[in-house]
LOBA-641121 format. One record per residue: x, z, y of N, C-alpha, C in turn. Coordinates in steps of 0.02 Angstrom, whole numbers, plus 50000, padded with zeros to 5 digits. Last residue first. Layout:
N
XZYXZYXZY;...
# end
This chain:
459
515585121648921516125126348936516655125648881;514565111348977515045110748920515645115248936;513225122249037513695116749042514145116448980;512155129448931512195127749002512625121549009;511165125648785511755128348818511695126848892;510205120248692510075126148732510715129648757;511305111648585510615113648599510615120248639;512545107548544512395107048616511695109348633;512565108148407512995112948444512815113048518;511885097548358511515103848365511915109048403;512855087448342512415087448401512045093948413;514465092348291513755092148271513325092248333;515845081748346515495088148339514765087148318;516445069648368516555072748303516165079248294;516205065248497515905061548441515965065148375;516645069948617516265074648576515965071248514;517245059448682517655065348667517305070448622;516565048248725516695048948654517095055048634;516095046148852516775043748837516975044548764;514875052348855514885045048851515585042348834;515305065748868514935063648807514965056048800;515925065348994516315067248935515965064948871;514845062049075515415057449072515845058849010;514095073549061513835067249034514395062249027;514925082449131514795083549060514535077049027;514865077249262515505077349226515415078249151;513485079649288513775072749291514425072349253;513455093649277513055089449232513335082349230;514265097649383514475099049314514105094649264;513475093449491514145090649483514405091749412;512315101549480512275094249465512965091349453;512505117449399512575113049458512585105649437;511305125649304511905121449299511955116949361;510705141349255510685136049304511345132149302;509905149049116510515146449147510355141149198;509175164049048509135157549078509785155549112;509545172348893509575172148966509545164948992;508395174148764508995170348785509015169948861;507215179648728507795184048724508445180548745;505995173248734506495170648688507095175248679;505235180648826504925178448762505455176448711;506025183048933505715188848902505375187048836;506395169948972506895174548943506575180348907;505665160849035505485161948965505955167048932;506195159949161505495162249156505275163349084;507465154749139507405161649161506695164249150;507755144248996507465145549062507425152949076;509005134448917508615140648919508385142148990;508865116948884509125122248927508695128548921;509335100048839508925106048829509255111848868;510305090648858509815091148911509305096848898;511005090748738511335093648798510805094848852;510135083548657510225090748646510545094148705;510275070748714509635073848711509685081448701;511665068648695511385069048763510715072548762;511765068648555512165073448594511865074348664;510955057748526510745064348504511125069848541;511745047648580511065048748608510805055648588;512865048248499512925050348568512245051548600;512295043248379512575050048381512605052548454;511955030048414511435034748392511665042048397;513215024848445512685024948496512165030148477;513845026148320514115029548379513585030248434;513075017748242513125024948224513365028948285;513355005548300512675008448309512665015848290;514685004148258514535004248329513845007448341;514545004048116514935009248150514775009848224;512805000848072513484998648083513875004048120;511815011447964511955008148027512675005748030;511605019047852511615011747844511745008047908;511515032247889512125030047856512185022447849;510215034247935510745033347984511385030547953;508895025447847509355030947856509925029247903;507875016247832508435015847785508945021447794;506805020147921506675016247860507245016847809;507315027248028506735030047992506625026547925;508285018348072508495024748042507925027848002;507465008448126507895006848070508105013148033;506865015848229506445012948176506865011248114;507955019048312507595024348277507145021648220;508515008948385508795010148319508395015248278;507865009548505507745003648464508005004548393;508435021348552507715021148537507535015248493;509725017248576509595022048521508855022148502;509515009248688509775006248625509635010748566;509095019348776508645013848759508855010448695;510215027348786509605030148757509105024748737;511105018348849511255020948784510625023648749;510425016548971510565010748929510705012948857;510455029449020509805026449002509905020248958;511845030849041511485035348995510825032248973;512115021049136512455020749071512085024949020;511305025649243511205019049214511505018549145;511895038349266511175037849247511055031049214;513185034849305513095038849245512365038449220;512935027949426513225024349368513105028149303;512445038649505512045032649493512275028949431;513565047149508512915049449480512495043449461;514465038449575514615041049508513965043349473;513905035849702514005030349654514095033049583;512575046149767513275044749754513365039649698;511285048049807511545052549755512285051649742;511215038349914510955045149921511275049949871;511815026349882511905028949950511665036149957;511405023549749512105025549763512205028749832;509825031549710510205025749734510915028149752;508585039249681509135038049634509475031449653;507465041749751508095042749787508695041649742;506395040149667506515034849716507165035749753;506715044249497506605046249566506765040449612;506085047749328506515044449377506365046949447;505725047149155505785051249216506275047949264;505865039049043505325037649089505395041449155;506995044048973506965037048992506445035649046;506745057348947507335055648986507335048449009;505425067248955505575060448932506145057748975;505655084348923505645078948973505825072348940;505355098048882505185092148842505125085948888;506745108948912506095106148932505985099448898;506715107648736506395110648795506915111048851;506365100448584506805099948643506445102348705;505635099748467505925106248485506415105848543;504935088748435505625088948409505965095548426;503805090648510503745091648438504435091848403;504335087348636504085094148623504045095548548;504575073848620505145078448632504945085548617;503245069648603503735068448550504335073248558;502685072548726502455076348667502935075548609;503605073848875503465069948816503235074448757;503385073149050503475077348991503205073848929;504185065849182503695064549129503865069049070;504325066949348504575070349288504045069849234;504725057849483504245058049428504565061249368;504805058749661505115059849596504575060549543;503935055249765504635053049768504975053549701;502215049849774502745054149749503425050949759;501155041549801501315046649851501925050949833;500885033149695501185030149756501375035349809;500285041349592500965038849588501265036749655;498935044449594499415049249623500105046249633;498245034949524498075035749596498585040449632;498615036449392498935031049432498805031949506;497725046349353498445047849356498795042649400;496535039249358496605045349396497325047249406;496755028949265496715027249336496765033449381;498005030449140497345032649164497315031649240;499265028349098498935022649132498225024249153;499675039249028499925038649095499615032849134;498875048648921498835041748943499045041249016;498655060548852499345058048859499375050848884;497345064148870497505060348809498215057348813;497665066349042497175066448988497365061648932;498905075549108498785068549088498295068449030;499045085849249498825085249180498655077949164;500345088749351499815083749341499645083449266;500985099049477500875098249404500285093649396;501965095749615501295095249587501325094649511;502795101449753502855100949681502145100949652;503445096949912502855097749869503035096849795;503965102650067504185100350001503635101949951;503985099450229503495101550178503725098550113;505025104450368504935101150303504315103850267;505085101750542504905106150487504755102050423;505455092550640505685099450647505595103550583;504915080050602505615080650624505875087850621;503905083550454504015081050522504725082650543;503225079050298503745082550336503815079350405;501525080250242502095076350264502595080850301;500265082950184500865086150159501495082250179;499165075850214499235082250249499925085350235;499185065550128499395064050197499435070350239;498645070450010499375069650016499605068450088;497245071050037497605076850013498355076150028;496935057850070496815063250118497215069550101;497245051649948497615049950010497545055450061;496285057049863496985058249850497415056849911;495145051949928495235059149922495965060849908;495315038049914495305040949982495405048549979;495255036849774495875035049810495895037949880;493915041349741494525044449715495135043149758;492635037149768493035039549825493715042549804;492035034549649492235028749689492675030849748;492605045049515492205044049575492475038049615;492915038049349493055042449407492625040549466;492765029549242492245034449254492375039149312;493705019649241493805025349197493295030949208;493255014749408493635013549346493745019949307;491805023249470492295017949474492645017249406;490015026849467490725028249455491155022049463;488815029649589489055024649541489795025749529;488175046449594488525040749625488765035949571;487465057949563487255051549532487565045549568;487935069949599487585066149651487315059549627;488575073049482487995077049500487585073749556;489625064149490489125063049438488495067149452;490335069849597490065063049604489525061749552;490725082049540490255082149597489945075149606;491605077349440491005081249422490485081149478;492585071449521492215067249475491555070849453;493105082749585492785077449625492355072849582;493655089049473493105092249509492735087149553;494655079849441494125081149393493525084249428;495515081049550495195074549536494585075549492;495855094449530495535092449593495185085849583;496505093349410495875097349411495505096149477;497675086849444497165083049407496495086849408;498455096649503498115091849546497585087849510;498345113549459498525106949438498135101849477;499575117949554499465117849482498725118649468;500705115249680500015114249659499975113649583;501625121549813501605120849740500875120449719;502605118649950501915118549925501925117149851;503605126250060503615123749992502905124249966;503895123150232503435125250180503605122050113;504535129950380504645125150326504255127450266;503515133650525503825135550461504005129250421;502735135250647503425132650645503815134750583;501425138450662501875143950651502605141850642;500815125850682500705131350730501215136850724;501355117050580501245114950649501195120650700;501575124150456502055119250482501975118150557;500475132550440501155135350438501655130650469;499475122750447499505128050497500195131350499;499735115050333499765112050399499845117350454;499455124750234500125121750241500215118850310;498075126550254498535132250263499245129750272;497645113850219497525116150288497975122150303;497955113650085498335109150129498235111150203;497025123350039497745124450031498145120050079;495815116850064495965123150099496715124650096;495905106149976495885104850048496055111150088;495915113049852496465108449870496485107349946;494715119949852495335123649850495915119349873;493665111049840493845113249908494495117349910;493625109549700493725103849742493985105849812;493305122349656493935119249636494115113449681;492015123749716492565128349732493245125349716;491305113449655491385113449727491955117849748;491325117449522491685111449540491805111049615;491545135649510491135129449515491585123549534;492715143749396492325143149458491975136349460;493545144249286492855146349277492425145649339;494815140249334494455136049288493705137849283;494945145049511495105145149440494625140949397;495725142949643495045140849623495075139849548;496785152649746496565150649679495845148449679;498255154149837497545152749840497315149949773;499575164049900499245161249842498505160049856;501065163249993500335164049996500025160549935;502625171150009502205166349974501475168249981;503485180750052503515174350088503075169050054;503385191649970503195192550040503195185950079;503935188549847503215188149855503005188349928;505235189949811505065183949849504325183649869;505775199449724505715201049795505545195249839;505765197449591506335194749627506295195949702;504555202949555505155206149530505775203749568;503685193449612503685200349637504325203949616;503895182449533504125182149602504155189149634;503295187149415503995184949414504275184949485;501975189449454502385195049433503125193349435;501585176049482501535181249533501995187149516;501715170049357502145167749412502165173049468;500685177149291501385177549266501875175449321;499565173149362499755180249362500485181049340;499445159649334499595161749402499835168849406;499175160649197499745156949219499955158949291;497965168049189498585170749159499205167349188;496955160349240497205165649283497865168449256;497095142649215496955149349190497275154549235;496555130749343496985133149289496785140249268;495935125149456495645123949389496085126049332;497295126649551496665122949549496455121849477;498205136249648498015135949578497325132949572;499445133949761498735132449750498595131749676;500545142649859500395140749790499645139849783;501695140349985500975140849971500865138449900;503085148350065502805144350010502065145550005;504275147150201503725150350165503485145750109;505585149850313505365146450253504825150450217;506115156950415505635151850434505375147950374;507105165050370506435168150375505905162950393;508155156850250507925158050318507235161250318;508515158250112509005156550163508785158350234;507585160450011508105165550023508505164350087;506725150349981506445156150016506975161150036;507545141049914507185139049975506955145050016;508225141249801508425146249850508085145049917;507465139149639507645136849705507795142649752;507055145049519507765143449530507945141749601;505665146749525506085152549513506825151249532;505225133549538505095138449592505555144449586;505665129049413505905125849474505815130549533;504935137349328505665137749327505955134549390;503625133249353503825140149368504565140949372;503695120049303503545121349373503765128249395;503905123049168504425119449206504315120449280;502715129849138503355133149127503895129749169;501765119849164501765125949205502415129749198;502115110049066502095108549138502185114849180;502175110448922502635114448963502655112849037;501235104648842501925102248834502425105648882;499835107448845500295111448805500995108948795;499145091448874499025098648864499575101748821;500315080048953499685081948922499635089448913;501105077649114501105079149043500425080949018;502165076949256501625073849217501675075849144;502475082749405502645084649336502065082449292;503065075149552502525076049505502765077749436;503605079149715503785078049645503175079349602;503985074149880503475076249832503705074449761;505095080750008504735075549972504235078449924;505885090250066505365087350108504995081650074;507225085549969506975090450014506475087250062;506935078249813507145077249882506835082549925;507615078949646507105080349696507395079249765;508075067249518508245072049571507695072749622;507945063749373507405063249423507525068149480;509145065249299508725059349290508195058349345;509795077049353510165071049334509715064849333;508845086949382509335085049434509695078549417;508145087349256507815085749319508315083249370;509075090949160508705084649152508375082549217;509575103549214510005097849202509605091249200;509135113249346508865110849282509185104149268;509495116249473509875119549420509635117649351;508945109549578508535114749546508915118649494;509365102549737509545104349669509115110049642;508925090149830508705097149822508805099149750;509605078549946509545081049879509355088449878;508685070850074509195075850058509075078349988;508255058450176508275059950105508865064650089;507135057350314507815058850290507785060950216;505965055350376506095051050318506805052150290;504745064050458505445064450436505535060350372;503715058450586503785059550515504515059150494;503605054950718503865061650703503965062950629;503005042750720503685043150748504005049950732;501735044750678502215041950630502925042150655;500725057350692501195053950736501755051250692;499075057650632499785057950616500195054150668;497845065750734498095059750700498845060350689;497405082550697497685077750744497915071550705;495875087550617496605086350617496795081550673;494725095650538494865094050607495625093550614;494435099950411494465092650422494575090750496;494505113950422494895110450371494975103050388;494765124450558494325119250530494735114650484;495315140550528495515133850551495055128750518;495325157950566494995152050538495235145550570;496465169750524496265165650581495965159250554;496145185750442496415178950446496155175350508;496445200250386496195197750451496505190850463;495935205450228496435201750267496115199150330;495655221050135495445215050173496025211850212;496575225949984496215226950046496055220550083;497125222349865497565225349915497235226149983;496575215149759496425222249766496885225849814;496685201549758497255205349731497175212949737;495885192949821495725194149752496285198149717;495155191749985495705193649940495475194949870;494405177450055494285184050026494855185849978;494505164850104494955169850132494845176850105;493755155850039493445158950097493895164150130;494465152149927494395147149981494085150050044;495395167349894495005161649873494895157149933;497105174349883496435173449912496055167849877;498405185549884498055180849842497325180449867;499915188049986499235189449965498935183949921;501105184850044501095190549998500415192149970;500335179050190500945179450150500945185750108;499265179950273499135177550206499745178150160;499715183450397499475188950355499285186650285;499975171850465500525174850427500305180650383;498605160050447498965165350479499495168550434;496935155850386497635154450401497965160550434;495605149650290495935155650316496675154150329;494685135450345495175138350299495455144550330;492925131250364493585133150389494035135950333;491645120050399492005123650345492725124950369;490935123050563491185118850509491555123050457;489425126850652490105128450631490285124350570;488115125250676488565122450727489285123750710;487185129050586487565134350618488005131750675;485495125250537486175123250555486525129150590;484575133150403484655131250473485385129250486;483455131850263484125132450291484115130250365;482385139750142482465135850203483165137050231;481765138949977482295141550022482365136750082;480905134449882480625135949948481125139049996;481645132849768481405126849801481085128149868;483045144349783482415142149753482165136049792;484605152249760484225146649787483585145249748;485405161549702484855164149744484395158549769;486455155749639485965158849596485355161449635;487275151849745486925146749706486355149749666;488055158549840487355160449830486945155649789;489095146249921488965153049895488215153849884;489105131849928489715135849933489635142849903;488535117049874488345124149875488985128149874;488575102649975488905106649923488665113849930;487215091350009487645096950027487975099949965;486405078050089486705080550027487205085950047;484825075450171485525077550173485755079350103;483645065650252483885067950187484635069350192;483215059950372482855065850348483115068650281;483905048950405483765053550459483415059850435;484925048350256484475045250305484365050450360;486025054250195485745048250165485275044550213;487475061050231486835060350263486535053750239;488525072850150488265065950152487585066150188;488905085950155489415081050134489175073850143;488715101850222488455094950222489025090150204;488755116250129489155112150174488915104850167;487895132150125487975125150104488435121650152;487635148750072487965144150119488045137250087;486735163450064486805156750037487115152250091;486445176250106487145174650089487235167950058;485195178550150485365181350084486075179750063;484475175350267485125178550270485295182250205;483375167450273483265174550255483915178550255;483835154750300483485158350353483385165650338;485495150650246484785151550231484465155950285;486575139050334486435145550304485685146250293;487785125850331487095128050339487015134750305;489195118850411488925123950365488215125550383;489775101850415489465107650448489155112350396;490225090650351490635096750344490365102650384;489365080150465489725080750401490205086750405;488155088650569488715084250557488985085150487;486335088650575486985092050569487535086850555;485275080650695485565080750627486215084650627;484105088150795484795085650794485065086250724;482805092250774482935087850831483635084750827;482125091550605482395094750664482555089650717;482075092350449481555091550499481795095150562;482695085950298482845088650365482275087150413;482825090550131482445086550180482535089850248;484285090350027483835093650074483435088550114;485075093649876484795088449919484255091549962;486545101149823485855102449847485655096649892;487645102449690487385098149743486665100049758;488125108649580488345111249644488095107249702;486735104949484487405107949482487585111049548;485565099849583485905097149524486625099749524;483995101549658484635104649643484925101449581;482975094849791483185095249721483865098749717;482535098949917482145093849879482315094349805;482475112850024482735110049961482255104849933;482445109750199482135112750140482395109150078;482975114250363483045109950304482745113650244;482685114350538482555117450472482635112250417;482975116150682483345111850635483285114650565;482415125850757481975120250739482315115450690;483445134250782482925136750736482445131150716;484135126850877484425127850811483895129950761;483435127450995483375121250955483655122150885;482525139351065483135138851023483075132850978;481935137451229481795136851158482455135951121;
# end
């Protein structure tokens, strides 16, 4: 007798992407096991919760529009898998490994997403190596670390995707060795943004070393939620089985949090702080713990993080902080002042900004610059009320130099060159440190601050 056929489940209720089933069988399916409909119409579910011996909660993966209350499902004994393998490089796929680039089918190798070896903490690479991007404000105030994680935080429309694209565009990670690859996960974003990055990389001949996976804004919450886990499974496979160093780019991790919140509300789970799902912290931990560097192979991560209502204290945003090495905060005030990239120079920082890693001179210059910017920030209220001319000579100097530094930290980008007509520039960190030293020394006190807008180095 085929026991699988006796493991029949029937729909009790449907709510969004959540199907509740009554189970009548000999053996309960496991968490993350895939169920299929008995009529083979292409409906697939994934078990996410077992409420009792007879009630299951499942995510609807495919065929949502075909489900009726009399649809029956059977267990498959198979788990949700991610498409993996080197044939993903240069291709654009969805969570099922189906190509979306009109370049034909892909013969991928399935890997169970949640079947992982326990982390060997002795093999985790904790070495801190600077990773220059050529972007002045990033390299000076919030330097990146090879094999680390960086978050680009900002509200709607302040330039997160543009900055992320410029970092990817500037880095030489893919040019040096054939063992370096990149994985780009587009979670809940517009197709235009991913398409522009795709075309940019194609023109530079880098596309053959990058794999793209998208769960776009218009897809279901289940699809967007699983895109994050599928992407990390692909990264792990490149690192562990194929012996690659991986650059992982995620745009946007907040959409993963948002999708989890939507699914939790559809299940009628009791929400946690700020209305987020009670499982938020464990989901974020599971996501980030897949992206660790080991002794032999690096995983460098860049995450764009949408900040709802520009509130950095939002609990969803705070859940990400502890996993990052560098924090790049984009400011709406800087954006409205016309400073691009619109980086908050005071709030952006990095855990590797110590004398032993970045060098004493870099460390000292950052401290002196932030001290100056902080004093200038306190003077802004006075200037707004009575004007800059009423400041004391010393305060005038502080205020002037702060404007020089803010304008110097603007920069033309390569990815916006076709829109602005201004060629992008990369500036070595050593030049940035020397230029800041010149500004702080007062050698440029007599020039107009606007002279330093959108330049490279102080030539």
